[in-house]
C-alpha positions in Angstrom: 0.0 0.0 0.1 1.5 3.4 -1.1 1.5 6.3 1.5 1.8 9.8 0.9 4.7 10.5 3.4 4.2 14.2 3.8 0.5 13.6 4.9 1.2 10.4 7.0 -0.3 10.5 10.5 1.1 7.8 12.7 -0.2 7.2 16.1 1.6 4.8 18.6 -0.1 3.5 21.6 2.3 2.7 24.4 5.5 4.3 25.2 7.9 1.9 26.8 10.1 -0.6 25.0 8.3 -1.4 21.6 6.4 2.0 21.4 9.5 4.2 22.0 11.6 2.1 19.7 8.9 2.4 17.1 8.6 6.1 17.4 12.3 6.9 17.1 12.6 4.6 14.0 9.6 5.8 12.5 11.1 9.5 12.5 14.5 8.3 11.2 12.7 6.7 8.3 10.2 9.4 7.6 11.0 13.2 8.2 7.7 14.5 7.4 5.1 12.2 9.2 3.2 13.5 12.1 4.1 11.1 15.0 2.0 10.9 18.2 3.0 8.8 21.0 0.3 8.0 23.6 1.1 6.5 26.9 -1.5 6.0 29.8 1.3 6.2 32.4 3.3 9.1 33.5 6.4 8.3 31.8 7.8 6.8 28.5 10.8 4.7 27.8 11.7 3.6 31.3 13.9 0.9 32.4 11.2 -1.6 33.4 14.0 -4.2 34.1 15.7 -2.0 36.5 13.0 -1.4 38.9 14.0 -4.0 41.5 17.4 -2.6 41.5 16.3 0.9 42.7 14.1 -1.0 45.4 17.4 -2.6 46.6 19.5 0.6 46.4 21.9 -0.5 43.5 20.3 2.0 41.3 20.5 5.1 43.5 18.5 7.5 41.8 15.0 7.1 40.4 15.7 9.4 37.6 18.4 7.0 36.3 15.4 4.8 35.3 14.1 7.3 32.8 16.0 6.3 29.7 14.5 8.9 27.5 11.9 11.7 28.5 8.9 13.2 26.6 11.0 16.2 26.2 13.6 14.4 24.4 11.4 12.8 22.1 9.8 16.0 21.3 13.1 17.9 20.6 15.3 15.2 19.0 12.6 13.2 17.1 9.6 15.6 16.8 7.4 13.1 18.3 4.3 14.5 20.0 4.4 12.7 23.4 1.1 12.6 25.4 1.5 10.9 28.7 -1.3 10.2 31.1 -3.3 9.6 28.0 -5.3 6.2 27.7 -6.5 4.8 24.5 -10.0 3.7 25.3 -11.1 2.3 21.8 -10.2 2.0 18.3 -12.7 3.1 15.4 -11.1 1.1 12.4 -13.8 2.2 10.1 -12.9 6.1 10.7 -9.4 5.3 11.5 -9.3 6.9 14.9 -8.8 6.4 18.6 -10.6 7.6 21.6 -8.2 9.1 24.1 -8.9 9.5 27.9 -7.0 12.3 29.5 -6.0 12.7 33.0 -8.7 15.1 33.8 -11.3 12.6 32.6 -12.0 14.2 29.2 -12.0 12.1 26.0 -10.5 13.3 22.7 -10.7 11.7 19.3 -7.4 11.2 17.4 -7.1 10.3 13.7 -4.5 8.1 12.1 -3.3 6.9 8.9 -1.4 4.2 10.6 -1.7 3.0 14.0 1.0 0.9 16.0 -0.2 -0.9 19.2 2.4 -1.5 21.7 0.3 -2.1 24.8 2.6 -4.5 26.4 1.8 -6.9 29.0 0.4 -6.6 32.4 0.8 -8.6 35.7 -1.3 -11.7 36.0 -3.3 -11.6 39.2 -5.3 -14.7 40.1 -7.2 -15.0 43.5 -6.6 -14.0 46.1 -5.1 -10.9 44.5 -8.1 -10.1 42.3 -11.2 -8.0 42.8 -12.9 -10.5 45.0 -10.5 -10.1 47.9 -9.0 -6.7 46.8 -5.6 -7.3 48.3 -4.0 -4.8 46.0 -6.2 -2.1 47.4 -3.8 -2.4 50.4 -1.1 0.4 50.2 1.7 -2.1 50.9 0.5 -4.9 48.3 1.7 -4.3 44.8 3.1 -5.6 41.5 6.4 -4.5 40.2 5.7 -3.6 36.6 5.8 0.1 36.4 7.1 3.2 38.1 4.0 3.9 40.1 4.4 0.1 41.3 7.8 0.9 42.3 7.0 4.0 44.1 4.3 2.0 45.9 6.9 -0.5 47.1 9.2 2.4 48.2 6.3 4.1 50.1 5.8 1.0 52.1 9.3 -0.1 52.6 10.8 3.1 53.8 8.6 3.7 56.7 9.0 0.0 57.7 12.8 0.4 57.6 12.3 3.3 60.2 9.9 1.1 62.4 12.2 -1.8 62.6 15.8 -3.1 61.7 14.6 -5.7 59.3 11.2 -5.3 57.9 9.6 -8.3 56.2 9.2 -8.3 52.5 7.1 -11.2 51.1 7.6 -12.0 47.5 4.9 -14.0 45.6 6.4 -15.9 42.6 9.7 -17.3 41.8 10.2 -16.0 38.3 12.7 -13.4 37.1 11.2 -10.4 38.9 10.3 -12.3 42.0 13.9 -13.4 42.3 15.4 -10.0 41.6 13.2 -8.6 44.3 14.2 -11.1 46.8 17.8 -10.6 46.0 17.2 -6.7 46.4 15.4 -7.2 49.6 18.4 -8.7 51.2 20.7 -6.2 49.7 18.6 -3.4 51.3 18.8 -5.2 54.6 15.3 -6.5 54.9 13.9 -9.9 55.8 12.5 -11.9 52.9 10.0 -14.6 52.3 9.7 -16.0 48.7 6.5 -18.1 48.1 6.3 -20.2 44.7 3.3 -22.3 44.2 5.0 -24.9 42.1 7.8 -27.3 42.9 10.6 -24.9 41.5 11.6 -21.5 40.9 12.5 -20.1 37.3 10.6 -22.3 34.9 12.9 -21.3 32.1 15.4 -23.8 33.6 14.8 -27.5 34.2 14.4 -28.6 37.9 17.9 -29.9 38.5 19.4 -26.7 37.3 17.5 -24.4 39.7 18.3 -26.5 42.7 21.7 -24.5 43.2 19.9 -21.3 42.9 17.4 -22.4 45.6 20.3 -23.2 47.8 21.8 -19.8 47.0 18.5 -18.2 48.1 18.5 -20.1 51.4 22.2 -19.4 51.9 21.5 -15.7 51.9 18.7 -15.9 54.4 15.7 -15.9 52.0 12.8 -18.1 53.5 12.0 -20.1 50.3 8.7 -21.9 50.4 7.9 -24.1 47.5 4.5 -25.5 46.7 3.0 -22.6 48.8 0.5 -20.0 48.3 -1.6 -17.4 50.1 -5.1 -18.1 51.2 -6.1 -15.0 53.0 -5.0 -11.4 54.1 -5.5 -9.8 57.4 -5.0 -6.0 57.6 -6.0 -2.6 59.0 -5.3 1.1 58.3 -5.1 0.3 54.6 -2.2 -2.0 55.3 -1.8 -5.9 54.9 -0.3 -7.0 58.1 -0.6 -10.8 58.1 -1.1 -13.4 55.3 -2.3 -16.9 55.7 -0.8 -19.6 53.6 -2.1 -23.0 52.5 0.4 -24.9 54.6 -1.5 -23.8 57.5 1.0 -21.2 58.8 0.9 -17.4 58.7 3.3 -14.6 58.2 3.5 -10.9 59.6 4.5 -8.8 56.7 5.5 -5.2 55.9 5.3 -5.2 52.2 4.1 -7.7 49.7 5.3 -7.8 46.1 3.3 -9.9 43.6 5.3 -11.3 40.7 3.2 -14.3 39.5 3.6 -13.6 35.8 2.3 -11.4 33.1 -0.2 -11.8 30.2 -0.5 -9.7 27.0 -2.5 -6.5 27.1 -4.9 -7.2 24.3 -8.2 -5.6 25.3 -8.1 -2.9 22.6 -7.1 -5.2 19.9 -9.9 -7.8 20.9 -12.5 -5.0 21.0 -11.3 -3.6 17.5 -11.7 -7.1 16.0 -8.0 -7.7 15.4 -7.0 -11.3 15.1 -5.7 -13.0 18.3 -3.4 -16.0 17.7 -3.7 -19.3 19.6 -1.0 -18.4 22.1 -3.1 -15.5 23.1 -1.3 -12.5 21.7 -2.1 -10.3 18.7 -1.4 -12.1 15.6 1.1 -10.4 13.3 3.2 -11.2 10.3 7.0 -10.9 10.2 6.6 -7.1 9.5 4.1 -6.7 12.4 1.1 -6.0 10.3 -2.2 -7.1 11.8 -5.3 -8.3 9.8 -6.1 -4.6 9.4 -3.7 -3.1 6.8 -3.6 0.2 8.7 -2.7 -1.3 12.1 0.4 -2.7 13.4 1.5 -4.3 16.7 4.7 -4.9 18.6 6.2 -5.9 21.6 4.9 -8.0 24.6 1.2 -8.0 23.3 2.1 -9.8 20.1 2.9 -13.4 19.2 6.6 -13.9 17.8 7.5 -16.9 15.7 9.5 -19.3 17.6 12.7 -20.8 16.1 12.7 -24.2 17.6 8.9 -24.7 18.1 8.2 -23.2 14.6 5.0 -21.6 15.6 3.9 -18.3 17.1 4.3 -17.9 20.9 4.4 -15.4 23.5 7.7 -13.9 24.7 7.5 -10.9 27.1 11.2 -10.0 27.0 12.9 -6.6 26.4 15.0 -7.7 23.6 12.3 -9.0 21.2 10.1 -6.0 22.2 12.7 -3.5 20.9 13.5 -5.3 17.8 9.9 -5.7 17.0 9.2 -1.8 17.7 12.0 -1.0 15.4 10.4 -3.2 12.5 6.9 -1.9 13.2 8.1 1.9 13.2 9.9 1.3 9.9 7.1 -0.3 8.0 4.5 1.9 9.3 6.2 4.8 8.5 6.6 3.8 4.8 10.1 2.3 4.9 11.2 -1.2 4.2 13.3 -3.7 6.2 13.8 -7.6 6.6 11.1 -9.4 8.7 11.3 -10.0 12.5 13.8 -12.9 13.1 12.3 -15.7 15.1 12.9 -15.8 18.8 14.4 -18.2 21.2 13.6 -16.8 24.6 17.2 -16.1 25.5 17.3 -14.9 29.2 19.9 -14.2 32.1 19.4 -13.5 35.7 21.9 -12.5 38.4 21.3 -14.0 41.8 23.7 -13.0 44.3 27.0 -14.8 43.3 25.2 -16.9 40.8 24.3 -16.4 37.2 21.4 -18.5 35.6 20.8 -18.1 31.7 19.0 -20.2 29.1 18.0 -20.1 25.5 15.7 -22.3 23.4 13.7 -25.3 24.9 14.2 -26.9 28.2 14.1 -30.7 28.7 10.6 -30.4 30.3 9.4 -28.4 27.2 10.7 -31.0 24.9 8.8 -33.6 26.9 5.6 -31.6 26.9 6.0 -31.0 23.2 6.9 -34.6 22.4 10.0 -33.3 20.7 12.7 -36.1 20.5 16.0 -35.0 22.3 19.1 -36.0 24.0 21.0 -33.8 26.6 24.4 -33.6 28.1 25.8 -31.8 31.1 29.3 -30.5 31.5 31.1 -28.6 34.4 33.9 -26.3 33.7 35.7 -23.1 34.6 34.8 -19.7 33.0 38.7 -19.6 32.0 42.0 -21.5 32.2 41.9 -23.2 35.6 45.6 -22.3 36.2 44.8 -18.7 36.0 43.6 -17.1 39.2 40.0 -16.6 39.9 38.4 -19.3 37.7 34.6 -19.8 38.6 32.7 -23.0 37.8 29.6 -23.3 35.6 27.3 -26.2 34.7 25.9 -26.2 31.0 23.1 -28.3 30.0 22.8 -28.9 26.2 19.8 -30.0 24.5 19.8 -31.3 21.0 18.1 -33.5 18.4 19.3 -37.3 18.3 18.7 -37.5 14.6 20.8 -34.6 13.2 22.4 -32.9 16.3 20.4 -29.7 15.9 20.8 -27.7 19.0 17.3 -27.2 20.8 18.3 -25.5 23.9 21.0 -24.7 26.6 21.0 -23.7 30.1 23.7 -22.5 32.3 24.2 -21.9 36.0 27.4 -20.8 37.7 29.7 -17.8 38.2 31.2 -15.5 35.7 30.9 -16.3 32.0 27.6 -18.1 32.0 25.9 -15.3 29.9 28.7 -15.5 27.3 28.1 -19.2 26.6 24.5 -18.9 26.6 24.7 -16.1 23.9 27.1 -18.2 21.9 24.7 -21.1 21.8 21.8 -19.0 21.1 23.8 -17.7 18.0 24.2 -21.2 17.0 20.5 -22.1 17.3 19.4 -18.7 15.6 21.2 -20.1 12.4 19.9 -23.5 12.7 23.2 -25.0 13.8 24.1 -28.4 15.1 26.3 -29.6 18.0 28.8 -30.3 15.2 28.9 -26.5 14.3 29.1 -25.7 17.9 32.1 -28.0 18.4 33.9 -26.2 15.4 33.3 -22.6 16.6 36.7 -20.4 16.4 36.3 -18.8 19.6 38.6 -16.2 21.3 41.1 -17.5 23.8 43.6 -16.3 26.5 43.9 -17.5 30.1 41.9 -14.6 31.7 39.0 -15.2 29.5 38.6 -18.8 28.5 40.1 -22.1 27.8 41.5 -23.5 24.7 38.7 -25.9 24.9 35.9 -23.6 25.8 33.0 -24.8 28.0 30.9 -24.4 24.9 33.3 -26.9 22.9 33.1 -29.3 25.9 29.3 -29.4 25.9 29.4 -29.8 22.0 32.1 -32.7 22.2 30.2 -34.6 24.7 27.1 -34.3 22.6 29.2 -35.3 19.5 30.4 -38.3 21.5 26.9 -39.4 22.3 25.6 -39.2 18.8 28.7 -41.3 17.6 28.1 -43.8 20.4 31.7 -43.1 21.6 30.2 -43.7 24.1 26.6 -42.7 24.3 25.1 -41.0 27.5 22.4 -41.9 29.8 20.3 -39.5 31.9 21.3 -38.8 35.5 17.8 -39.7 36.4 18.0 -43.3 35.2 17.1 -46.1 37.5 20.2 -47.9 37.5 18.9 -51.1 39.2 18.6 -53.0 35.7 22.3 -52.0 34.8 25.8 -53.2 35.6 27.2 -50.0 37.1 31.0 -49.2 37.4 31.7 -46.5 39.6 35.3 -45.1 38.9 35.4 -42.4 41.8 37.9 -42.4 44.6 37.1 -43.6 48.2 36.6 -40.2 49.6 33.9 -39.4 47.0 32.2 -42.7 47.6 32.1 -42.1 51.4 30.4 -38.5 50.8 27.9 -39.7 48.3 27.5 -43.5 48.1 26.0 -45.3 45.1 24.7 -48.7 46.3 25.0 -51.7 44.2 28.0 -50.3 42.0 31.3 -52.0 41.3 33.8 -49.7 42.6 37.2 -49.5 40.6 38.9 -46.1 40.7 39.6 -44.8 37.1 43.4 -44.9 37.6 43.3 -48.6 38.7 41.2 -49.8 35.7 44.4 -50.8 33.7 46.0 -52.5 36.6 43.1 -54.6 38.1 41.1 -57.5 36.7 37.7 -56.4 35.7 34.8 -58.4 37.6 32.4 -57.1 34.9 30.2 -59.1 32.4 31.0 -57.7 28.9 27.5 -58.8 27.8 25.5 -56.9 30.3 24.4 -53.2 29.8 26.8 -51.2 31.7 26.7 -47.6 32.9 29.9 -45.8 34.1 29.8 -43.3 36.8 31.9 -40.7 38.3 31.5 -37.2 40.1 31.0 -35.1 36.8 31.3 -37.7 34.0 34.7 -36.8 32.8 36.6 -39.8 34.3 33.6 -42.0 33.4 34.1 -41.0 29.7 37.6 -42.4 30.1 36.5 -45.5 31.7 33.7 -45.9 29.2 35.9 -45.7 26.3 38.2 -48.2 27.7 35.5 -50.7 28.2 34.4 -50.2 24.6 38.0 -50.9 23.4 37.9 -54.2 25.4 34.7 -55.3 23.4 32.0 -54.1 25.8 28.9 -53.3 23.5 26.4 -51.8 25.6 28.1 -49.0 27.5 26.8 -45.6 28.5 28.3 -42.7 30.5 26.0 -41.1 33.2 26.0 -37.5 31.9 26.7 -35.1 34.6 27.6 -37.9 37.0 26.7 -37.9 40.7 27.0 -34.1 40.8 23.8 -33.8 38.7 22.2 -37.1 39.8 22.2 -35.8 43.5 20.1 -32.7 42.5 17.3 -34.8 41.4 17.2 -36.5 44.8 16.8 -33.2 46.7 
């Protein structure tokens, strides 16, 4: 569709990640367009991801969260920014929107093209919904906007004056909940974290989050899994006590609800725009909706998932900014490549630990019935002989038929984010574990190893696919296998493996083997490195059915917590 650029009226609804990116990009594409940015809140382009860190005091000034002001957008980009202006409805027939102002008045604003960047909103099931009305308490809030953060601060600061360690209750063990819990301790408060499921951080598999849960407890956080709120007690507009479904209760000073988010699609639904199967606004690669004059971007839309090969929701800042850029380009009359598929690449700092992932988890592969294999490796972030090396655990998930990388997870110290980003790049290009094994990565002792952790994970996967030897899950019931444990005596005493035949790896060549070469055999050590050596030795002796317990006892014990 051709557009007279001089007459183009572009209206953007929503002024945070996707909306602000769309506005700035649209101006760079079209110098003559009239661009109006409508935001229902008091600020645009604020650092949503930085809110917990101001609560904890790591980000000192509230103003540092304001990435770009309305004044900057007006002066630099000639964008008419209108805050405290909520779009109530879209009239597609007349190409206009009804805008409610702060004083309650309603204006009608015409457009030639409209971009919806309405984002996501916190999900609030009972008892946080309107039936109980817990969010009406002044000290109960989500943490999704600047007003939310101000509400937390206004509840927390008086509590800090009343007592040495006010009690912050965090509900939800996802990214925001974990960040708030960390920052509560950083601020000197007491913290309880409730998570209704049996694990925190569902972007990782259960065994990978167990070290993170231990880290929470080590830093004094009262982590309660499989636990939820049933009732509130309060007075003077403050929640003072919560009752839990484990028949306990807690006195609280502030409650932050971080259960999750869902796309804000009410405007799109009312306007008759197509909503996809995942629950977001359906768009094509250029973020066009089923209305040729309306585009959508950010957390309210569905993105195409690289591995699943279908649209999905992905409320993350990276895709939101990239999608806003594309929507702004096309809506303003420009051209560009379509939005690249997403993988859900994410990272979290939790005290001295980093957790990151990209692509599918093992649990998701099981749910989707996608064939997969997975391996674990443990390695340092740089050469072990160079001072300060920090350990990490990587879990690599891949297709057993062609080695295509399906997902990766990492937990540890420094350098986890780097390895997950490398793997995400391989996945984005449709790469395999063979491609990953051949990556030419930078190496110097302070930065990495000649065989990088990424290489090590890929090497183990390649060995598995070549049956040299194959790996077996650390969750495997070993009762039907002949098990060779090649750990030393001290390791055996600390973490026994009943029923296994014990021969230390360094004694394999000098001791007679009391093993049946015809029986299926699993070799075990602490991390699977020595077990690989032993398994290769057994295969060279003619053992046909030999597996290495990937991850070794270090990972197996995490399933038994």
